C-alpha atoms as one frame of an Amber mdcrd trajectory, in Angstrom:
protein
   6.712 -18.184 -13.403   7.730 -14.641 -12.266   8.448 -13.445 -15.825  11.830
 -15.108 -16.161  11.986 -17.857 -18.765  13.106 -21.195 -17.386  16.015 -21.404
 -19.823  17.777 -18.456 -18.121  17.003 -19.164 -14.473  19.998 -18.021 -12.389
  19.581 -21.061 -10.123  20.566 -23.334 -13.038  23.817 -21.494 -13.742  27.197
 -22.488 -12.436  29.403 -19.802 -10.930  31.695 -19.908 -14.001  28.846 -19.056
 -16.374  28.061 -15.692 -14.773  29.604 -12.697 -16.609  32.238 -10.572 -14.909
  30.734  -7.944 -12.623  27.625 -10.026 -11.868  26.976 -12.504  -9.105  24.273
 -14.985  -8.248  24.217 -13.858  -4.632  20.952 -12.472  -3.370  20.601  -9.032
  -1.798  21.880 -10.441   1.522  25.024 -11.759  -0.131  24.338 -15.450   0.442
  23.985 -17.780  -2.474  21.471 -20.556  -1.999  23.419 -23.710  -1.282  21.021
 -25.956   0.632  17.845 -27.617  -0.529  14.788 -25.417  -0.284  11.710 -26.349
   1.693   9.163 -25.919  -1.077   8.027 -24.279  -4.250   7.374 -20.980  -2.473
  10.944 -20.915  -1.198  12.290 -21.647  -4.666  10.135 -18.903  -6.191  11.289
 -16.447  -3.543  14.898 -17.439  -4.155  14.531 -16.983  -7.946  12.883 -13.616
  -7.395  15.681 -12.503  -5.076  18.306 -13.603  -7.597  16.505 -11.806 -10.421
  16.291  -8.636  -8.323  20.006  -8.886  -7.529  20.821  -9.216 -11.235  18.577
  -6.238 -12.068  20.182  -4.119  -9.342  23.616  -4.868 -10.766  22.577  -4.358
 -14.393  20.570  -1.110 -14.023  21.196   2.391 -12.749  19.200   3.417  -9.648
  17.037   5.807 -11.710  16.207   3.103 -14.243  15.412   0.606 -11.506  13.085
   3.095  -9.809  11.296   3.765 -13.110  10.926   0.037 -13.777   9.351  -0.437
 -10.351   6.873   2.385 -11.060   6.013   0.871 -14.433   5.506  -2.501 -12.754
   2.794  -0.990 -10.559   0.768  -0.015 -13.620   1.779  -2.423 -16.407   3.039
  -5.599 -14.758   3.275  -7.627 -17.996   5.432  -5.000 -19.728   7.729  -4.600
 -16.738   8.089  -8.367 -16.421   9.010  -8.657 -20.095  11.655  -5.924 -19.739
  13.017  -7.563 -16.579  13.365 -10.857 -18.454  15.132  -9.117 -21.359  17.591
  -7.342 -19.061  18.302 -10.473 -17.010  18.796 -12.500 -20.192  21.225  -9.944
 -21.638  23.126  -9.751 -18.329  23.439 -13.515 -17.986  24.587 -13.898 -21.585
  27.183 -11.135 -21.187  25.652  -8.923 -23.892  25.597  -5.761 -21.770  28.372
  -3.235 -22.276  27.208  -0.932 -19.493  24.365  -0.527 -17.038  20.860   0.065
 -18.382  20.047   3.749 -18.031  16.617   5.308 -17.744  16.697   6.334 -21.417
  17.582   2.803 -22.527  14.789   1.438 -20.326  12.302   3.787 -21.989  13.466
   2.592 -25.420  13.002  -1.027 -24.350   9.497  -0.314 -23.035   8.559   1.495
 -26.256   9.873  -1.454 -28.256   7.673  -3.842 -26.280   4.653  -1.583 -26.733
   5.315  -1.425 -30.485   5.649  -5.210 -30.693   2.380  -5.680 -28.805   0.571
  -3.288 -31.150   1.897  -5.146 -34.191   0.588  -8.423 -32.771  -2.832  -6.975
 -32.097  -3.162  -5.218 -35.430  -6.215  -2.974 -35.312  -7.517  -4.370 -32.037
  -6.270  -1.319 -30.121  -7.804   1.229 -32.477 -11.265   2.681 -32.213 -13.186
   3.010 -35.420 -16.475   4.845 -35.605 -18.921   3.795 -38.263 -21.818   6.126
 -38.717 -25.184   4.657 -39.554 -26.661   5.643 -42.906 -30.288   6.675 -43.055
 -32.479   7.023 -46.126 -33.004  10.735 -45.597 -29.276  11.245 -44.945 -27.907
  11.232 -48.450 -24.535  12.644 -49.371 -25.770  13.464 -52.868 -28.288  15.933
 -51.372 -25.548  18.236 -50.270 -26.831  21.162 -52.315 -27.538  24.097 -50.027
 -28.854  26.389 -52.801 -32.421  26.116 -51.518 -31.429  27.795 -48.229 -30.790
  31.144 -49.916
C-alpha cells in the first residue's frame, strides 16, 4: 500500500476532519467524488492525495530532498511520508516541515532501524588463531 497506513487514508476522511490550511484536493484541485474504475485508479487517487498533503505540509526544499532520498532509500522516504501525512491529518503540525526537520526525521528512522537490527549492521572481524601464532611468545629479545 504506497506507504500510507490504511487508518489515515485521506479518502476515508470527511471534509470537516481535515485541519485548517490543508485540503483533500489533488494537485489539479478536484476532489474525487465519483466511483473509481478499479484498484489502480484508487491507488493513483490515494497517491495524488498524499502528494497534495505533502506539498502543503513541507517546504519546497524539504520536498525536493525527500524526493531525492526516495530515489535511493524508498522504504525510509515512505516511512517519513507516512509520518508527515499522519501528523498533518491529525493537526499536530505547527508549521511546515523544513529541510532540517526532515533530516532529523530521517536520522530518527535510521536510528530506530539500527536498534531493531542490533549488531546485524556491524562488521566484526575474527582472526583465526594458529598454533604457531601465540600471544605469549611476544618476546622480541632474541632479535637483538
